[in-house]
C-alpha positions as CSV (number, residue, x, y, z in Angstrom):
1,X,214.9,77.0,82.6
2,X,215.1,76.2,86.3
3,X,211.8,78.1,86.9
4,X,210.1,76.1,84.2
5,X,211.3,72.8,85.6
6,X,210.1,73.8,89.1
7,X,206.7,74.7,87.6
8,X,206.5,71.3,85.8
9,X,207.4,69.4,89.0
10,X,204.8,71.2,91.1
11,X,202.1,70.7,88.4
12,X,203.0,67.1,88.0
13,X,203.0,66.5,91.8
14,X,199.6,68.2,92.1
15,X,198.2,66.1,89.2
16,X,199.5,62.9,90.8
17,X,197.8,63.8,94.1
18,X,194.5,64.4,92.3
19,X,194.8,61.1,90.4
20,X,195.6,59.2,93.6
21,X,192.6,60.7,95.4
22,X,190.4,59.8,92.4
23,X,191.4,56.1,92.1
24,X,189.4,53.8,94.3
25,X,191.7,50.8,93.7
26,X,195.0,52.5,94.7
27,X,193.8,55.2,97.1
28,X,195.3,54.6,100.6
29,X,196.6,56.7,103.5
30,X,200.2,55.8,102.6
31,X,199.8,56.6,98.9
32,X,198.0,59.9,99.6
33,X,200.5,60.8,102.3
34,X,203.5,60.1,100.0
35,X,202.0,62.1,97.2
36,X,201.4,65.1,99.6
37,X,205.0,64.9,100.8
38,X,206.3,64.8,97.2
39,X,204.2,67.8,96.3
40,X,205.4,69.7,99.5
41,X,209.0,68.9,98.7
42,X,208.6,70.2,95.1
43,X,206.9,73.4,96.4
44,X,209.6,73.9,99.0
45,X,212.4,73.4,96.6
46,X,210.8,75.9,94.2
47,X,209.5,78.5,96.5
48,X,211.1,77.9,99.9
49,X,207.7,77.8,101.6
50,X,208.8,75.5,104.4
51,X,212.6,76.0,104.3
52,X,213.7,72.4,104.9
53,X,217.1,71.4,103.6
54,X,217.3,68.9,100.7
55,X,218.8,66.3,103.0
56,X,215.9,66.6,105.4
57,X,213.4,66.1,102.5
58,X,215.4,63.1,101.4
59,X,215.2,61.5,104.8
60,X,211.4,62.2,105.1
61,X,210.6,60.7,101.7
62,X,212.8,57.6,102.3
63,X,211.3,57.1,105.7
64,X,207.7,57.4,104.3
65,X,208.6,54.9,101.6
66,X,209.6,52.4,104.3
67,X,206.4,53.1,106.2
68,X,204.4,52.5,103.0
69,X,206.2,49.3,102.3
70,X,205.5,48.0,105.8
71,X,201.8,49.0,105.6
72,X,201.5,47.2,102.2
73,X,202.9,44.0,103.6
74,X,200.5,44.2,106.5
75,X,197.5,44.7,104.1
76,X,198.7,41.8,102.0
77,X,198.9,39.6,105.1
78,X,195.4,40.5,106.2
79,X,194.0,39.9,102.7
80,X,195.7,36.5,102.5
81,X,194.2,35.5,105.8
82,X,190.8,36.7,104.8
83,X,191.0,34.8,101.5
84,X,192.0,31.5,103.2
85,X,189.2,31.7,105.8
86,X,186.6,33.2,103.5
87,X,183.5,35.3,104.6
88,X,181.9,34.1,107.8
89,X,184.6,31.6,108.4
90,X,183.5,29.5,105.5
91,X,186.0,27.2,103.8
92,X,187.1,28.5,100.4
93,X,186.0,26.7,97.2
94,X,189.6,25.6,96.6
95,X,189.4,23.3,99.6
96,X,186.8,21.1,97.8
97,X,187.7,18.3,95.4
98,X,188.4,19.4,91.9
99,X,185.3,17.7,90.6
100,X,183.1,20.1,92.6
101,X,184.6,23.2,91.1
102,X,185.0,23.1,87.3
103,X,188.5,23.9,86.0
104,X,187.2,26.8,83.9
105,X,185.5,28.5,86.9
106,X,188.6,28.1,89.0
107,X,190.7,29.6,86.2
108,X,188.3,32.5,85.8
109,X,188.4,33.1,89.6
110,X,192.2,33.2,89.6
111,X,192.3,35.6,86.7
112,X,189.9,38.0,88.4
113,X,191.9,37.8,91.6
114,X,195.1,38.6,89.7
115,X,193.5,41.6,88.0
116,X,192.0,43.0,91.2
117,X,195.0,42.4,93.5
118,X,198.2,42.5,91.4
119,X,197.3,45.8,89.7
120,X,197.0,47.9,92.9
121,X,199.9,46.0,94.5
122,X,202.2,46.9,91.6
123,X,201.1,50.5,91.6
124,X,201.7,50.8,95.3
125,X,205.2,49.2,94.8
126,X,206.0,51.7,92.0
127,X,204.8,54.5,94.2
128,X,207.2,53.5,97.0
129,X,210.0,53.2,94.5
130,X,209.1,56.6,93.2
131,X,209.5,58.1,96.7
132,X,213.0,56.7,96.9
133,X,213.9,57.9,93.4
134,X,212.6,61.4,94.1
135,X,214.4,61.4,97.4
136,X,217.7,60.6,95.7
137,X,217.1,63.2,93.1
138,X,216.5,65.8,95.8
139,X,219.7,64.8,97.5
140,X,221.5,65.1,94.1
141,X,220.1,68.6,93.5
142,X,221.3,69.7,96.9
143,X,224.7,68.1,96.3
144,X,225.2,69.7,92.8
145,X,224.0,73.0,94.1
146,X,226.5,72.9,96.9
147,X,223.8,73.2,99.6
148,X,224.5,69.9,101.2
149,X,227.9,69.0,99.8
150,X,229.5,70.3,103.0
151,X,226.9,68.7,105.3
152,X,228.4,66.3,107.8
153,X,225.5,63.9,107.1
154,X,226.9,63.3,103.6
155,X,230.3,62.1,104.8
156,X,232.2,60.7,101.8
157,X,229.9,62.6,99.3
158,X,232.4,65.5,99.4
159,X,234.8,63.4,97.3
160,X,234.5,64.0,93.5
161,X,234.4,60.2,92.7
162,X,231.6,59.7,95.3
163,X,229.6,62.4,93.7
164,X,230.1,61.0,90.2
165,X,228.9,57.5,91.3
166,X,225.9,59.1,93.1
167,X,225.0,61.0,89.9
168,X,225.2,57.8,87.9
169,X,223.1,55.8,90.3
170,X,220.4,58.5,90.6
171,X,220.2,59.0,86.8
172,X,219.9,55.2,86.1
173,X,217.3,54.8,88.9
174,X,215.2,57.7,87.4
175,X,215.5,56.3,83.9
176,X,214.4,52.8,85.1
177,X,211.5,54.3,87.0
178,X,210.2,56.2,83.9
179,X,210.5,53.1,81.8
180,X,208.7,51.0,84.4
181,X,205.9,53.5,84.7
182,X,205.5,53.7,80.9
183,X,205.4,49.9,80.7
184,X,202.6,49.8,83.3
185,X,200.6,52.4,81.4
186,X,200.8,50.3,78.2
187,X,200.4,46.9,79.8
188,X,197.6,45.8,82.1
189,X,194.1,47.1,82.9
190,X,194.6,50.6,84.2
191,X,191.8,53.2,84.7
192,X,192.2,56.8,83.9
193,X,193.4,58.0,87.4
194,X,196.0,55.2,87.5
195,X,197.4,56.2,84.2
196,X,197.4,59.8,85.3
197,X,199.3,58.9,88.4
198,X,201.9,57.0,86.4
199,X,202.3,59.7,83.8
200,X,202.5,62.5,86.4
201,X,205.2,60.7,88.4
202,X,207.1,60.0,85.2
203,X,207.0,63.7,84.2
204,X,208.0,64.8,87.7
205,X,210.9,62.3,87.8
206,X,212.1,63.4,84.4
207,X,212.0,67.1,85.3
208,X,213.9,66.3,88.6
209,X,216.5,64.4,86.6
210,X,217.2,67.5,84.4
211,X,217.2,70.0,87.4
212,X,220.8,69.5,88.6
213,X,222.2,70.1,85.1
214,X,219.9,73.0,84.2
């Protein structure tokens, strides 16, 4: 069963990478890099190709999630400045009196902006949360297997109650992530690569959740 779960995780990670590369709206250096790191972590856990400890992979994925979050905030800040100034330094239409811009046109513009900006932003946010969830699951796998339970970096994780709390937190986080991804597939305007990314990450997260108990 463990071998099947490893295979599912590797296939799901590879599928997620292909979908991220194929989506123009959500493709970015941080998204591609995070997906590559998740795929490498899955392959290393299954085949030992790199030989890094689970705690090391946990640190790498959490660190990349923080980098991705910072890059996303920087992109949003640049987009906000560009929207206020407008192309060529022109004043945006919203600066004119309401009589100049009909209400219907303004509403349509806001709707289009919400579709084109909120969708990718939410997907990037979910991807960052996915990195953290997968990192926690990898740490849980190492703890349950005994590979990192005696590591000094885990400190209080050697206590049974600490392990129980950690298991509960990771399982709840994984379940919430899968539910959120499923909701994003059903709600909103998603293209095929975006749906593929969400479904692939959900499958990988579900398989990782079963791994410690397999």
